[in-house]
C-alpha positions as CSV (number, residue, x, y, z in Angstrom):
1,M,-84.6,-115.7,19.8
2,D,-82.5,-118.5,21.2
3,L,-82.2,-118.2,25.0
4,M,-78.9,-120.4,25.4
5,I,-77.4,-118.0,23.0
6,V,-78.4,-114.7,24.7
7,E,-77.1,-116.5,28.0
8,A,-74.0,-117.2,26.5
9,T,-73.2,-114.1,24.6
10,E,-74.3,-112.1,28.0
11,D,-72.2,-114.5,30.2
12,C,-68.8,-113.5,28.1
13,V,-69.8,-109.9,28.1
14,M,-70.6,-109.7,31.7
15,S,-66.9,-111.8,32.4
16,F,-65.3,-108.2,31.8
17,F,-67.1,-106.4,34.0
18,S,-65.4,-108.3,36.9
19,L,-62.1,-107.1,36.3
20,V,-60.3,-105.1,38.6
21,V,-58.6,-101.6,37.2
22,L,-57.2,-99.9,40.0
23,S,-56.6,-96.4,40.1
24,V,-58.8,-94.8,37.1
25,L,-62.1,-94.3,36.6
26,E,-64.1,-94.9,33.2
27,F,-66.4,-92.7,31.8
28,E,-68.6,-92.9,28.8
29,Y,-69.7,-89.7,26.6
30,D,-73.3,-90.3,25.3
31,V,-73.9,-87.9,22.5
32,L,-77.2,-87.5,20.6
33,L,-76.9,-87.9,16.5
34,S,-80.5,-86.9,15.9
35,V,-84.0,-86.7,17.1
36,I,-84.8,-90.4,16.2
37,A,-82.6,-92.1,18.8
38,H,-79.4,-92.2,17.0
39,Q,-76.7,-91.9,19.7
40,M,-72.5,-92.5,19.9
41,V,-70.2,-93.4,22.5
42,T,-67.1,-92.3,23.3
43,V,-65.3,-94.0,26.6
44,Q,-62.7,-92.0,28.3
45,T,-60.5,-92.8,31.4
46,L,-60.0,-90.2,34.4
47,P,-57.5,-91.0,37.9
48,G,-60.9,-90.5,40.2
49,P,-64.1,-90.4,41.1
50,V,-66.5,-87.3,39.8
51,T,-70.0,-86.3,40.6
52,D,-69.9,-82.7,39.1
53,P,-70.2,-82.5,35.2
54,S,-68.6,-79.2,35.0
55,K,-65.6,-80.9,36.4
56,L,-65.2,-83.5,33.8
57,P,-63.0,-82.5,30.4
58,K,-64.9,-81.3,27.2
59,W,-64.1,-84.3,24.5
60,N,-64.7,-83.7,20.6
61,Y,-65.2,-86.6,18.0
62,D,-65.2,-86.6,14.2
63,G,-68.6,-84.8,12.8
64,S,-67.9,-85.6,9.5
65,S,-68.3,-89.6,10.0
66,T,-71.5,-88.8,11.7
67,G,-73.0,-85.8,8.9
68,Q,-72.7,-82.9,11.6
69,A,-69.5,-81.3,10.4
70,P,-67.6,-80.8,7.3
71,G,-64.2,-82.8,6.9
72,E,-62.4,-79.7,6.2
73,D,-63.3,-79.0,9.9
74,S,-64.4,-82.0,11.5
75,E,-63.9,-81.2,14.9
76,V,-67.3,-81.7,17.2
77,I,-66.9,-80.8,21.0
78,L,-68.7,-82.7,23.8
79,Y,-69.9,-80.8,26.7
80,P,-70.6,-83.2,29.9
81,Q,-74.3,-82.1,31.0
82,A,-75.1,-84.4,33.6
83,I,-73.5,-87.9,35.3
84,F,-75.7,-91.7,35.9
85,K,-73.7,-94.5,37.2
86,D,-72.5,-97.0,34.9
87,P,-74.7,-100.0,35.2
88,F,-72.3,-102.0,33.1
89,R,-69.0,-101.2,34.3
90,R,-70.6,-100.5,38.1
91,G,-68.1,-99.6,40.7
92,N,-67.2,-96.2,40.6
93,N,-67.9,-95.9,36.5
94,I,-70.0,-93.3,35.2
95,L,-72.4,-92.6,32.0
96,V,-72.4,-88.8,31.0
97,M,-74.8,-87.0,28.8
98,C,-73.2,-84.4,27.0
99,D,-74.7,-82.3,24.3
100,A,-72.6,-80.8,21.0
101,Y,-71.2,-77.8,20.1
102,T,-68.7,-76.1,17.3
103,P,-65.1,-74.9,18.5
104,A,-66.7,-72.1,18.3
105,G,-69.1,-72.7,21.1
106,E,-72.1,-72.8,19.0
107,P,-74.8,-75.6,19.3
108,I,-74.9,-77.9,16.8
109,P,-78.4,-78.3,14.6
110,T,-79.4,-81.5,15.9
111,N,-78.5,-80.1,19.6
112,K,-81.9,-79.8,21.1
113,R,-80.7,-79.8,24.2
114,H,-79.3,-76.0,24.1
115,A,-82.3,-74.0,23.0
116,A,-84.5,-76.2,25.8
117,A,-82.1,-75.3,28.9
118,K,-82.6,-71.7,27.7
119,I,-86.9,-72.5,28.1
120,F,-86.0,-74.1,31.7
121,S,-83.9,-71.3,33.0
122,H,-86.5,-68.7,32.2
123,P,-87.4,-67.1,35.5
124,D,-91.0,-67.9,35.2
125,V,-90.7,-71.4,34.1
126,V,-88.2,-71.9,37.0
127,A,-91.4,-70.4,39.6
128,E,-93.7,-73.1,38.1
129,E,-91.0,-76.0,38.8
130,T,-92.2,-78.2,36.1
131,W,-92.9,-81.9,36.4
132,Y,-92.8,-84.4,33.6
133,G,-93.6,-88.3,33.6
134,I,-92.7,-89.3,30.0
135,E,-94.5,-92.8,28.9
136,Q,-91.3,-94.3,26.6
137,E,-93.4,-97.2,24.1
138,Y,-90.5,-99.4,22.0
139,T,-90.8,-102.4,19.8
140,L,-88.7,-105.2,19.9
141,L,-87.7,-107.1,16.7
142,Q,-86.0,-109.9,15.8
143,R,-82.6,-108.8,14.3
144,E,-82.4,-110.6,11.2
145,V,-86.1,-110.3,9.6
146,N,-86.7,-107.1,11.4
147,W,-89.9,-108.5,12.7
148,P,-91.6,-107.9,16.2
149,L,-90.6,-110.3,19.1
150,G,-92.6,-113.2,19.5
151,W,-94.2,-112.7,15.9
152,P,-94.3,-115.7,13.8
153,I,-92.0,-115.1,10.7
154,G,-93.9,-113.9,7.9
155,G,-97.2,-114.6,9.7
156,F,-99.3,-112.5,12.3
157,P,-99.9,-113.2,16.2
158,G,-103.6,-113.4,17.3
159,P,-105.4,-109.9,17.3
160,Q,-104.5,-107.8,20.2
161,G,-106.2,-107.8,23.4
162,P,-104.6,-110.1,25.9
163,Y,-101.4,-108.9,25.8
164,Y,-101.8,-105.0,27.2
165,C,-100.1,-106.0,30.6
166,G,-100.0,-109.6,29.9
167,T,-97.9,-112.9,31.4
168,G,-97.2,-115.9,29.9
169,A,-95.1,-117.1,27.1
170,D,-97.8,-116.7,24.6
171,K,-98.2,-112.9,25.6
172,A,-95.1,-111.1,26.7
173,F,-92.4,-111.1,24.3
174,G,-89.0,-109.9,25.6
175,R,-89.6,-110.1,29.1
176,D,-85.8,-110.4,30.4
177,I,-84.9,-107.4,28.4
178,V,-87.5,-105.4,30.0
179,D,-86.9,-106.1,33.4
180,A,-82.8,-106.1,33.0
181,H,-83.7,-102.6,31.8
182,Y,-85.8,-101.5,34.8
183,K,-83.3,-102.5,37.1
184,A,-80.4,-100.8,35.0
185,C,-82.1,-97.6,35.2
186,L,-82.3,-97.7,38.9
187,Y,-79.0,-98.6,39.3
188,A,-78.0,-95.6,37.0
189,G,-80.1,-93.3,38.9
190,I,-82.8,-92.8,36.7
191,N,-86.2,-92.1,38.2
192,I,-87.9,-94.7,36.1
193,S,-90.9,-95.4,37.7
194,G,-92.5,-98.4,35.9
195,I,-92.8,-100.9,32.8
196,N,-95.6,-102.6,31.4
197,G,-96.6,-104.7,28.5
198,E,-98.6,-102.6,26.0
199,V,-101.3,-103.3,23.5
200,M,-99.7,-104.9,20.4
201,P,-97.3,-108.1,21.3
202,G,-93.9,-107.4,21.5
203,Q,-94.1,-103.6,22.5
204,W,-93.2,-102.8,26.0
205,E,-93.0,-99.4,27.8
206,F,-91.1,-97.4,30.5
207,Q,-92.1,-94.5,32.8
208,V,-89.4,-91.9,33.4
209,G,-90.2,-89.0,36.1
210,P,-91.5,-87.4,37.6
211,A,-88.3,-85.3,36.6
212,V,-88.4,-81.7,36.7
213,G,-87.1,-79.3,33.6
214,I,-84.5,-79.9,31.7
215,S,-83.3,-83.3,33.8
216,S,-86.3,-85.2,32.1
217,G,-84.9,-85.2,28.8
218,D,-81.6,-86.2,30.4
219,E,-82.9,-89.0,32.0
220,V,-85.3,-90.7,29.2
221,W,-82.0,-90.1,26.6
222,V,-79.9,-92.3,29.0
223,A,-82.7,-94.5,29.4
224,R,-82.9,-95.1,26.0
225,Y,-79.6,-95.7,25.7
226,I,-79.6,-98.3,28.1
227,L,-82.3,-100.2,26.5
228,E,-80.4,-100.1,23.8
229,R,-77.2,-101.4,25.0
230,I,-79.3,-104.5,26.8
231,A,-81.0,-105.0,24.1
232,E,-78.0,-105.7,21.6
233,I,-76.5,-108.2,24.2
234,A,-79.3,-109.8,23.7
235,G,-79.6,-110.2,20.2
236,V,-82.7,-108.1,19.8
237,V,-83.4,-104.7,17.7
238,V,-85.0,-101.9,19.5
239,S,-87.9,-99.6,17.4
240,F,-88.8,-96.4,18.1
241,D,-91.0,-96.3,14.8
242,P,-94.0,-94.5,15.8
243,K,-96.3,-97.6,13.7
244,P,-94.0,-100.3,13.1
245,I,-96.5,-102.4,11.6
246,P,-99.6,-101.0,9.6
247,G,-102.8,-102.2,9.9
248,D,-104.8,-103.0,13.0
249,W,-101.8,-102.5,15.5
250,N,-101.5,-100.1,18.0
251,G,-98.9,-97.3,17.3
252,A,-95.9,-96.6,19.4
253,G,-96.3,-93.3,21.6
254,A,-94.3,-91.6,24.1
255,H,-97.6,-89.7,25.8
256,T,-96.0,-86.9,27.9
257,N,-97.9,-85.7,31.6
258,Y,-97.1,-82.2,33.0
259,S,-97.9,-80.2,35.8
260,T,-96.7,-76.7,37.0
261,K,-96.6,-75.9,40.3
262,S,-100.0,-73.6,39.8
263,M,-101.6,-76.6,38.5
264,R,-100.9,-78.9,41.5
265,E,-102.3,-76.4,43.9
266,D,-105.7,-75.4,44.8
267,G,-107.5,-74.1,41.9
268,G,-105.3,-76.0,39.5
269,Y,-107.5,-77.6,37.4
270,E,-108.7,-74.0,35.8
271,V,-104.6,-73.4,35.3
272,I,-104.9,-76.7,33.6
273,K,-107.9,-76.0,31.4
274,K,-106.2,-72.1,30.6
275,A,-102.8,-74.3,29.3
276,I,-105.1,-77.2,27.6
277,E,-106.4,-74.3,25.6
278,K,-103.0,-72.7,24.9
279,L,-101.8,-75.8,23.2
280,S,-105.0,-75.8,21.3
281,L,-104.3,-72.6,19.5
282,K,-100.1,-74.0,18.9
283,H,-101.5,-77.4,17.9
284,K,-100.1,-77.7,14.3
285,E,-96.9,-76.4,15.7
286,H,-96.6,-79.2,18.3
287,I,-97.1,-81.7,15.7
288,A,-94.8,-80.7,13.6
289,A,-92.3,-80.9,16.5
290,Y,-93.2,-84.4,18.3
291,G,-92.1,-87.0,16.0
292,E,-91.2,-88.3,12.5
293,G,-94.1,-90.5,11.0
294,N,-96.5,-89.5,13.5
295,E,-99.1,-89.1,10.9
296,R,-98.6,-93.0,10.1
297,R,-99.5,-93.8,14.0
298,L,-102.3,-90.6,14.7
299,T,-105.0,-91.6,13.0
300,G,-107.9,-91.3,15.3
301,K,-108.2,-95.4,15.9
302,H,-106.0,-97.2,18.2
303,E,-106.0,-94.7,21.3
304,T,-105.3,-91.9,19.4
305,A,-106.4,-88.8,18.2
306,N,-106.7,-87.6,14.6
307,I,-103.6,-85.7,13.7
308,N,-105.3,-83.0,11.7
309,S,-107.7,-81.9,14.9
310,F,-107.4,-81.2,18.8
311,K,-109.7,-82.4,21.1
312,W,-109.1,-82.9,25.1
313,G,-111.3,-84.6,27.4
314,V,-111.2,-86.5,30.8
315,A,-110.3,-89.8,30.9
316,N,-110.1,-89.9,27.3
317,R,-107.5,-91.5,25.6
318,G,-108.8,-91.0,22.1
319,A,-108.2,-87.4,22.2
320,S,-105.2,-85.2,22.1
321,V,-104.8,-84.2,25.8
322,R,-106.1,-86.6,28.6
323,V,-107.3,-85.3,32.2
324,G,-107.8,-88.4,34.7
325,R,-110.4,-88.8,36.7
326,D,-108.3,-87.8,39.6
327,T,-107.4,-85.1,38.5
328,E,-110.9,-83.9,38.1
329,K,-112.1,-84.8,41.1
330,A,-109.3,-83.0,43.3
331,G,-109.6,-79.8,41.2
332,K,-105.4,-80.0,40.7
333,G,-103.0,-82.3,39.7
334,Y,-101.9,-82.6,35.7
335,F,-102.6,-83.8,32.3
336,E,-101.4,-86.1,29.6
337,D,-100.1,-84.8,25.9
338,R,-101.0,-87.9,24.3
339,R,-99.8,-87.1,20.5
340,P,-95.6,-87.5,21.1
341,A,-94.4,-90.2,19.1
342,S,-92.1,-92.6,20.6
343,N,-89.2,-91.2,18.5
344,M,-89.5,-87.5,19.8
345,D,-86.9,-85.8,21.2
346,P,-87.9,-85.1,25.3
347,Y,-85.7,-82.0,25.2
348,V,-87.7,-80.3,22.3
349,V,-91.4,-81.9,23.3
350,T,-90.9,-80.8,27.1
351,S,-89.7,-77.9,26.3
352,M,-92.2,-76.5,24.2
353,I,-95.0,-77.7,26.3
354,A,-93.8,-75.3,28.9
355,E,-92.9,-72.7,26.8
356,T,-96.4,-72.8,25.4
357,T,-98.5,-73.4,28.9
358,I,-95.9,-70.6,31.1
359,L,-94.4,-68.1,28.4
360,A,-96.8,-67.9,25.6
361,K,-99.6,-64.6,25.8
362,P,-103.1,-66.1,25.3
């Protein structure tokens, strides 16, 4: 990547953000097209600041152009659900997370938020105050060749080992994008709790959480969108493929850390073990919903469990579910579901974990 070109491109784009626009507010609607991180946006204008999504107008777009509606009845309606500060336009401008409905008010098939919101509004789930911390892994790719950033074109870097949380121009590739994304998410109001270089060179991770209930999915999706926008400015491609490079290279996951109020209280370790037992009984159902292409990642190698079996353990990163040493020692805390792929839909995964562990009968 030519840094001079990147900087020139960024300066050119950023120059527009200094323009002062009086008496209007731009707001950008973010809508999900599928569960593999394809998103689209539409920009609208309001006369003044808005902080409540219910005060924003519904909008529509051409669903026939996105494969979500037939041409003869093409309108898909956007329902504003969550507001974030806009790190690109700044000022009073906002990003708006939306989900999508038919004109009759029915959620379209790719709207996974609607079903998740029902689960998170169940009284038993509300009472448990579900917390999530999602570790979103991704790979930065060179645009022209679709090959990881920092890798020699047509070749391979040195073996894995020095890249995890690494520093130096020969170990960390794309840190400028990663740091910019971190700052932008903080500005937006996303509860981004950390970033780090991953095991495979060119692969990174950011963490979102703790976030409660449906807000976890909102924040992860908007964080993904902000990452795509920043990488776009840099001329770099973001891949959420769970195994972008075959062979002896780590895949990319979205490890999902989870706790309930009962798990965080004294005696919570027993609640955790019962919840893990419930997850084991629905292993196949969860795997089917945890991301496309996950079978290429969950091989039993590279810090994963085999996709066809379920096991859990303390401090075991080769398990389906890991319990931390601190949780075991304290007798309460959280656990980590290590099965979700990097391209998972956070609405599906978070709500499914809550449904299985809280609402499902033993």
